[in-house]
C-alpha positions in Angstrom: 0.0 0.0 0.0 1.2 3.5 -0.7 1.6 5.6 2.4 -0.2 8.9 2.8 1.5 12.1 4.0 1.9 12.0 7.7 2.8 14.4 10.5 5.5 11.9 11.5 7.4 12.9 8.3 6.5 16.6 8.4 8.9 19.4 7.7 9.1 23.2 8.2 10.7 25.2 5.4 11.9 28.7 6.1 11.6 30.8 3.0 12.3 34.3 1.7 9.6 35.3 -0.7 9.2 38.3 -3.0 6.2 40.2 -1.7 3.3 40.0 -4.1 -0.4 39.3 -3.8 -0.2 35.7 -5.0 2.9 34.7 -3.0 1.1 32.5 -0.4 -1.2 30.8 -2.8 1.8 29.9 -5.0 3.5 28.2 -2.1 0.5 26.2 -1.1 -0.3 25.2 -4.6 3.2 24.1 -5.3 3.3 21.9 -2.2 0.0 20.4 -2.8 0.8 19.7 -6.4 3.9 17.8 -5.2 1.7 15.6 -3.0 2.3 17.4 0.3 -0.3 18.6 2.8 0.2 22.2 4.2 -0.6 22.2 7.9 0.7 25.6 9.0 1.9 28.8 7.3 3.4 31.7 9.3 4.7 35.1 8.2 7.9 35.5 10.3 9.0 38.9 9.1 8.1 41.6 6.5 10.1 44.1 4.5 9.2 46.4 1.7 10.0 43.9 -1.0 10.3 40.5 0.7 8.6 38.5 3.4 9.8 35.6 5.6 7.6 32.6 5.6 7.7 29.4 7.6 5.6 26.7 5.9 4.9 23.3 7.5 3.7 20.4 5.5 3.2 16.6 5.9 5.1 14.4 3.6 5.4 10.7 2.8 9.0 10.4 3.9 12.5 11.8 3.4 12.5 11.4 -0.4 9.1 13.0 -0.8 10.2 15.9 1.5 13.3 16.4 -0.7 11.1 16.5 -3.8 8.8 19.1 -2.2 11.7 21.3 -1.2 13.1 21.0 -4.8 9.7 22.2 -6.1 9.8 25.2 -3.8 13.3 26.1 -5.0 12.1 26.2 -8.6 9.5 28.9 -7.8 10.4 32.4 -9.1 11.1 34.9 -6.3 11.4 32.1 -3.6 14.7 31.4 -1.7 14.9 28.3 0.6 16.8 29.3 3.8 16.4 26.3 6.0 14.6 22.9 6.1 13.8 21.4 9.5 12.5 17.9 10.1 9.9 18.3 12.9 10.3 14.8 14.2 14.0 15.1 14.6 13.6 18.5 16.2 11.2 16.9 18.8 13.9 14.3 19.6 16.7 16.8 19.9 18.4 16.3 23.3 16.1 13.3 24.0 12.5 13.3 25.2 13.1 12.9 28.9 14.5 14.8 31.8 14.9 14.2 35.5 13.6 16.9 37.9 13.7 17.3 41.6 10.4 17.1 43.5 11.8 18.9 46.5 13.1 22.5 46.7 16.7 23.2 47.8 16.2 26.8 49.0 18.5 26.9 52.0 20.8 25.0 54.3 17.9 23.3 56.1 16.5 21.9 52.9 19.9 20.6 52.0 20.3 18.9 55.4 17.0 17.1 55.0 17.3 16.1 51.3 20.9 15.0 51.6 23.5 14.7 54.4 23.0 14.4 57.4 19.2 13.9 57.3 19.2 11.4 54.5 21.1 8.9 56.7 18.0 8.5 58.9 15.9 7.5 55.9 18.6 5.0 54.8 18.7 3.4 58.2 14.9 3.1 58.2 15.0 1.3 54.9 17.8 -0.9 56.0 15.7 -2.0 59.0 12.5 -2.3 56.9 13.3 -2.8 53.2 9.6 -2.7 52.3 9.6 1.0 53.3 11.6 1.7 50.2 8.3 1.8 48.2 7.2 4.8 50.3 10.5 6.6 50.8 12.1 6.4 47.4 11.3 6.6 43.7 10.8 2.9 43.7 7.2 3.6 44.6 6.3 4.9 41.1 9.2 4.0 38.8 9.6 1.2 36.3 12.4 0.2 33.9 11.8 -0.1 30.2 14.3 -2.8 29.2 15.5 -3.7 25.7 18.4 -5.1 23.8 17.2 -3.6 20.5 16.8 -6.8 18.6 13.2 -6.6 17.6 12.2 -3.0 17.3 8.7 -2.6 15.8 9.0 -2.2 12.0 12.8 -1.9 12.2 14.1 -5.3 13.5 17.5 -5.8 15.0 18.9 -2.2 15.2 20.8 -2.6 18.4 20.4 -0.8 21.8 21.6 2.6 20.9 19.3 3.0 17.9 16.4 1.6 20.0 16.8 4.2 22.6 14.4 6.8 21.0 11.7 4.1 21.1 12.3 3.4 24.8 12.3 7.1 25.6 8.9 7.3 23.8 7.6 4.5 25.8 8.6 6.3 29.0 6.8 9.4 27.7 3.7 7.4 27.2 3.9 5.9 30.7 4.1 9.4 32.2 1.4 11.0 30.0 -1.2 8.3 30.4 -0.6 6.8 33.8 1.6 9.3 35.8 4.4 6.6 36.0 8.0 7.5 36.0 9.7 5.1 33.5 13.4 5.0 32.6 14.8 3.5 29.4 17.4 0.8 29.9 19.1 -0.3 26.6 21.4 -3.2 27.2 24.5 -3.8 25.0 24.1 -7.6 25.0 21.9 -10.2 23.5 23.0 -12.9 25.9 20.0 -14.1 28.0 22.2 -14.7 31.1 23.7 -11.3 31.0 20.3 -9.6 30.4 18.7 -11.4 33.3 21.6 -10.8 35.7 21.8 -7.1 34.7 18.1 -6.5 35.3 18.1 -8.3 38.6 21.1 -6.2 39.6 19.3 -2.9 38.9 15.9 -4.1 40.1 16.1 -2.5 43.6 15.4 0.9 42.1 12.2 -0.2 40.3 8.7 -1.3 41.2 8.2 -3.1 37.9 10.0 -4.2 34.7 8.6 -3.6 31.2 10.4 -5.7 28.7 10.4 -4.3 25.2 11.6 -5.3 21.7 13.6 -8.4 22.6 13.5 -10.9 19.9 11.8 -14.3 20.2 12.4 -16.9 21.4 14.9 -15.3 23.8 12.2 -13.0 25.2 10.3 -15.9 26.6 13.3 -17.1 28.5 14.2 -13.6 29.7 10.7 -13.1 31.0 10.4 -16.5 32.7 13.7 -16.2 34.5 13.1 -12.6 35.7 9.7 -13.6 37.1 11.4 -16.4 39.0 14.1 -14.2 40.5 12.3 -10.9 41.1 9.6 -9.9 43.6 8.3 -7.2 41.3 6.0 -7.6 38.3 7.6 -8.3 34.9 5.5 -7.4 31.9 6.5 -8.0 28.3 4.5 -5.4 26.4 5.1 -7.0 22.9 3.4 -10.1 24.2 0.9 -9.1 26.9 0.0 -5.6 25.9 -0.7 -6.7 22.4 -2.8 -9.6 23.7 -4.9 -7.4 26.0 -5.8 -4.9 23.3 -6.4 -7.6 20.6 -8.8 -9.5 22.9 -10.6 -6.3 23.9 -11.1 -5.4 20.2 -12.2 -8.9 19.3 -14.6 -9.0 22.2 -16.4 -5.9 20.9 -16.1 -6.8 17.3 -17.9 -10.1 17.9 -20.7 -8.2 19.5 -21.1 -6.1 16.4 -21.3 -9.1 14.1 -23.3 -11.1 16.6 -21.0 -14.1 16.9 -19.6 -15.9 20.0 -16.0 -16.4 20.8 -16.5 -20.2 21.4 -18.1 -20.6 17.9 -15.9 -18.6 15.6 -13.0 -19.9 13.5 -9.9 -17.8 14.1 -6.9 -17.8 11.8 -3.7 -16.1 13.1 -0.6 -15.2 11.1 2.5 -15.0 13.3 3.8 -17.4 15.9 6.3 -15.2 17.6 6.2 -13.5 20.9 3.1 -11.4 20.2 1.3 -14.2 18.3 1.9 -16.7 21.1 0.6 -14.3 23.8 -2.5 -13.4 21.8 -3.2 -17.1 21.2 -2.9 -18.0 24.9 -5.2 -15.1 25.9 -7.8 -16.0 23.2 -7.8 -19.6 24.5 -8.3 -18.4 28.0 -11.1 -16.2 26.9 -13.0 -19.2 25.4 -11.8 -19.5 21.8 -11.9 -23.1 20.6 -11.1 -23.2 16.9 -7.8 -21.3 16.3 -5.4 -22.1 13.4 -1.9 -20.5 13.6 0.3 -19.9 10.6 3.9 -18.9 10.2 6.1 -18.4 7.2 6.0 -22.1 6.5 2.2 -22.4 6.6 -0.2 -23.9 9.0 1.3 -25.0 12.3 0.3 -28.6 13.1 1.9 -31.5 14.8 2.6 -33.5 11.7 4.4 -30.7 9.8 7.9 -31.8 8.8 10.7 -30.0 10.6 8.4 -28.4 13.1 10.5 -26.0 15.3 10.5 -27.1 19.0 9.2 -23.7 20.0 6.0 -24.4 18.1 5.2 -27.8 19.7 3.0 -26.3 22.3 1.2 -24.2 19.7 0.6 -27.2 17.5 -0.9 -29.2 20.4 -3.1 -26.3 21.7 -4.6 -25.3 18.3 -6.0 -26.6 15.0 -8.8 -29.0 16.2 -9.9 -29.5 12.6 -6.4 -30.5 11.5 -6.1 -27.9 8.8 -3.0 -28.0 6.7 -1.5 -26.0 3.8 -0.9 -22.2 3.5 -2.3 -19.2 5.3 -4.6 -18.6 2.3 -5.9 -22.2 2.6 -6.6 -21.7 6.3 -8.4 -18.4 5.7 -11.2 -20.0 3.6 -14.4 -19.9 5.7 -12.8 -18.3 8.7 -14.6 -15.7 10.8 -11.6 -13.9 12.2 -8.1 -13.1 10.9 -5.5 -11.8 13.3 -2.2 -10.7 11.7 0.9 -10.3 13.8 3.5 -11.0 11.1 4.6 -9.3 7.9 3.2 -6.7 5.5 1.3 -7.4 2.2 0.9 -11.1 2.6 -2.8 -11.1 1.7 -5.1 -9.4 -0.8 -8.7 -8.3 -0.8 -9.5 -11.4 -2.8 -8.2 -13.6 0.1 -10.4 -11.8 2.6 -13.3 -12.4 0.2 -13.0 -16.2 0.9 -13.7 -15.7 4.6 -17.1 -16.3 6.2 -19.9 -13.6 6.0 -19.5 -11.0 8.7 -15.7 -11.5 8.9 -13.3 -9.6 11.2 -9.8 -8.7 10.1 -7.2 -7.4 12.4 -4.1 -6.7 10.3 -1.7 -5.5 12.9 1.7 -5.5 11.2 3.2 -2.0 11.5 3.6 0.3 9.7 2.4 -1.8 6.7 -0.3 -4.3 7.6 -0.8 -7.8 6.3 -3.5 -6.6 3.9 -4.4 -3.2 2.7 -7.2 -2.0 5.1 -9.2 -0.5 2.3 -9.1 -3.7 0.2 -10.0 -5.7 3.3 -12.9 -3.4 4.1 -14.5 -4.3 0.7 -15.2 -7.8 2.0 -14.9 -7.8 5.8 -17.5 -6.5 8.2 -14.9 -5.0 10.6 -11.2 -4.1 9.9 -8.7 -3.1 12.5 -5.0 -2.2 12.2 -2.1 -0.9 14.3 -2.1 2.4 12.4 -3.5 5.7 13.5 -4.8 6.7 10.1 -7.5 4.0 9.9 -10.5 3.2 12.2 -10.1 0.7 15.0 -6.4 1.3 15.9 -5.3 -1.7 18.0 -2.5 0.1 19.9 -0.6 -1.2 23.0 -0.8 2.2 24.6 -4.4 1.3 25.4 -3.1 -1.4 27.8 0.4 -1.0 29.3 -0.1 2.4 31.1 -3.2 1.2 32.9 -1.8 -2.3 33.6 1.3 -0.9 35.3 -0.7 1.7 37.1 -2.8 -1.1 38.6 0.2 -3.2 39.4 2.0 -0.4 41.2 -1.1 0.7 43.1 -1.7 -2.9 44.2 2.1 -3.3 45.0 1.8 -6.5 43.0 4.6 -9.0 42.7 3.4 -10.8 39.6 1.4 -10.7 36.3 -1.2 -13.5 36.0 -3.5 -14.7 33.3 -6.5 -13.6 35.3 -5.0 -10.1 35.5 -4.6 -9.9 31.7 -8.2 -11.1 31.1 -9.5 -8.5 33.6 -7.5 -5.8 31.7 -8.9 -6.8 28.4 -12.5 -6.9 29.6 -12.1 -3.5 31.3 -10.7 -2.0 28.1 -13.6 -3.5 26.0 -16.1 -2.1 28.4 -14.9 1.5 27.9 -16.8 1.4 24.6 -20.5 1.6 25.6 -23.3 -0.3 23.8 -24.5 3.0 22.4 -21.1 3.8 21.0 -20.3 0.4 19.6 -20.2 0.0 15.8 -18.1 -1.5 13.0 -15.7 1.5 13.0 -15.5 2.0 16.8 -14.8 -1.3 18.6 -11.9 0.0 20.6 -11.6 3.4 22.4 -9.2 6.2 21.5 -5.9 6.3 23.3 -6.9 9.8 24.5 -10.1 8.6 26.1 -9.6 9.6 29.8 -11.4 6.5 31.0 -9.0 4.0 29.4 -6.2 4.1 31.9 -8.4 4.5 35.0 -10.7 1.6 34.1 -7.9 -0.7 33.1 -5.9 0.2 36.2 -8.8 -0.4 38.5 -9.5 -3.8 37.0 -5.8 -4.8 37.2 -5.5 -3.6 40.8 -8.6 -5.6 41.8 -7.4 -8.7 40.1 -3.9 -8.3 41.5 -5.2 -7.9 45.1 -7.6 -10.8 44.7 -4.8 -13.1 43.5 -2.2 -12.0 46.0 -1.3 -14.2 48.9 -1.8 -12.7 52.4 1.0 -10.4 53.2 1.9 -7.9 55.9 -0.3 -4.8 56.0 0.4 -2.4 53.3 0.8 1.1 54.6 0.9 4.5 53.0 1.9 6.8 55.8 5.3 8.2 55.0 5.6 10.3 58.1 4.9 7.4 60.5 7.2 5.1 58.6 10.0 7.7 58.7 9.6 8.2 62.5 10.2 4.5 63.2 
């Protein structure tokens, strides 16, 4: 599919333009004729014969932006002074900063925030380690951990290049859940070193969010960290995706008046996200799920079946379907794509059952063109923001961690994930529900609060009896 101009590839061009009545219309016409979309135009200065103009436009990418600038350079009476990429400007110096919550106005403030007063707080925590949650940043801080081997849409780009994504994740945690998150990009792909490093830095954090670690290593990293840590470990690529996909499917099935236990579901992708979605679908009542990977349908008799797919083969495909993804799709009610772009066409979607549901979630290019899919499917969802029904992890992970931290939870359970998915689905009211609105907007203020409340309740219900949790900082400090 050809991409449309996007604000993520927008530029601001500073121009000197000869003053004349048609100057502004010439600029906008030239940009639009080159395929750009003008989003802002400002006069920055004015002289007798010339004016300064900043024009901002959305483009399809760097090559398209260069073509638009070239078009502007060809205009008579127009000089291009500077071109700024707005996305790069936003990232200049990073997207995060650390700020003090306490003032340092005088010697008394310094004595309490640091030496000698801080020693009393250190001694209190040494005597009661659980008080660290109340007396340090541990209370509301998580680590976003990656090795940069499976960055969405980019693949194995390494820890340094992955850092802007991790910063962005931290920004989302703060914006949507008020959680302080810090990016940790590890320069190793060795499972032992990743696990040991995260365990070593864990005292600072109340939770660990694993991000963009390639399969199958991510499963081992997650399992071993959960065994060794007393704080929740959440792999967003797996569990965040699964929560949002289940919530969207729950509501989509209501629209087409089908039941989870009755529908035939075909999945493309058997990696980290696909496996997590599969497990949550089965826990939610799905009975007929066929999983496909690059080699076709996963089943127990497939020659050379990878050991990592043995569980998937045993837990799915009750009708013993074989062949390709296209073969499996015939007569299916639901397609969920967590794999690669442009592997299906609209004609393939036409072979599905009436009232079909298509979630093509590969990003930025989905498994099938959403417009082509919509010609045949009743409901189409993607991971993109420029189509209806965006299935986006940001709908899940801020609320999930807010609930985990508020419950002072030590683990992430299947029941907790199911509760989060149901709470997210319930944000869309029956009066709002339709084929183009099965999942709420990421800016819906109820998303985080509803998901967090459900997660906190599930976490507390599943927690073993512990010592009384207290929230009185002053009393604790006076111990």
